[in-house]
C-alpha positions in Angstrom: -81.3 230.4 90.3 -77.9 231.9 90.4 -77.5 235.3 88.8 -74.7 237.4 87.5 -74.4 240.0 90.3 -74.9 243.1 88.1 -78.1 241.5 86.7 -79.9 241.0 90.0 -81.6 244.4 90.0 -83.0 243.7 86.5 -84.2 240.3 87.6 -85.9 241.8 90.7 -87.6 244.4 88.5 -88.9 241.8 86.1 -90.2 239.6 89.0 -91.9 242.6 90.6 -93.6 243.4 87.3 -94.9 239.9 86.8 -95.4 238.4 90.2 -99.1 239.3 90.4 -99.8 237.9 86.9 -98.1 234.6 88.0 -100.0 234.5 91.3 -103.3 235.0 89.5 -102.5 232.4 86.8 -105.1 229.6 86.9 -104.1 227.0 89.4 -101.4 229.0 91.3 -102.3 229.5 95.0 -98.9 230.8 96.2 -95.8 232.4 94.8 -92.9 233.6 96.9 -89.3 234.8 96.0 -86.6 233.7 98.4 -83.0 234.8 98.6 -80.1 232.8 100.0 -78.7 234.7 103.0 -75.1 233.6 102.5 -75.0 233.6 98.7 -77.0 236.8 97.8 -76.9 236.1 94.1 -78.9 232.9 94.6 -82.7 233.0 94.5 -85.6 230.5 94.6 -89.1 230.8 93.6 -91.5 228.8 95.8 -95.0 228.3 94.3 -98.0 226.1 95.0 -100.0 224.7 92.1 -103.4 222.9 92.2 -102.0 220.2 90.0 -99.2 219.2 87.7 -101.5 220.1 84.8 -101.9 223.6 86.1 -98.1 224.0 86.4 -97.6 222.6 82.9 -100.2 225.0 81.5 -98.2 227.9 83.1 -94.9 226.5 81.7 -96.4 226.5 78.3 -98.0 229.9 78.5 -97.0 233.2 76.8 -96.5 234.7 80.3 -93.9 232.1 81.3 -92.1 232.4 77.9 -91.9 236.2 78.4 -90.8 236.0 82.0 -88.3 233.2 81.3 -86.8 235.0 78.2 -86.1 238.0 80.5 -84.7 235.8 83.2 -82.5 233.1 81.7 -80.0 235.5 80.1 -79.1 236.8 83.6 -77.9 233.4 85.1 -74.4 232.6 86.1 -75.2 228.9 86.5 -77.6 226.4 85.2 -81.0 226.7 87.0 -82.6 223.8 88.8 -86.3 223.1 89.4 -88.0 220.6 91.7 -91.6 219.5 92.1 -92.2 218.2 95.6 -95.0 216.9 97.9 -95.4 217.6 101.6 -94.8 214.5 103.7 
């Protein structure tokens, strides 16, 4: 996720406010926020979900809708998301 530089603090405040709720959402076993060292306006959330169904339940939840509404208006580029498996 790339952010407008003057919106980063607001994003971090919102993440801090909601991270424990996300971590305790059914099916989530890990959530971490990462920041690009060279491009400090670029962030990644790294999460582990028990199943795709659990992830989809989160994506369809009121919690996600609230967090996303408070996040997407701070972007300076289109966000990307990937679902991956360990090899």
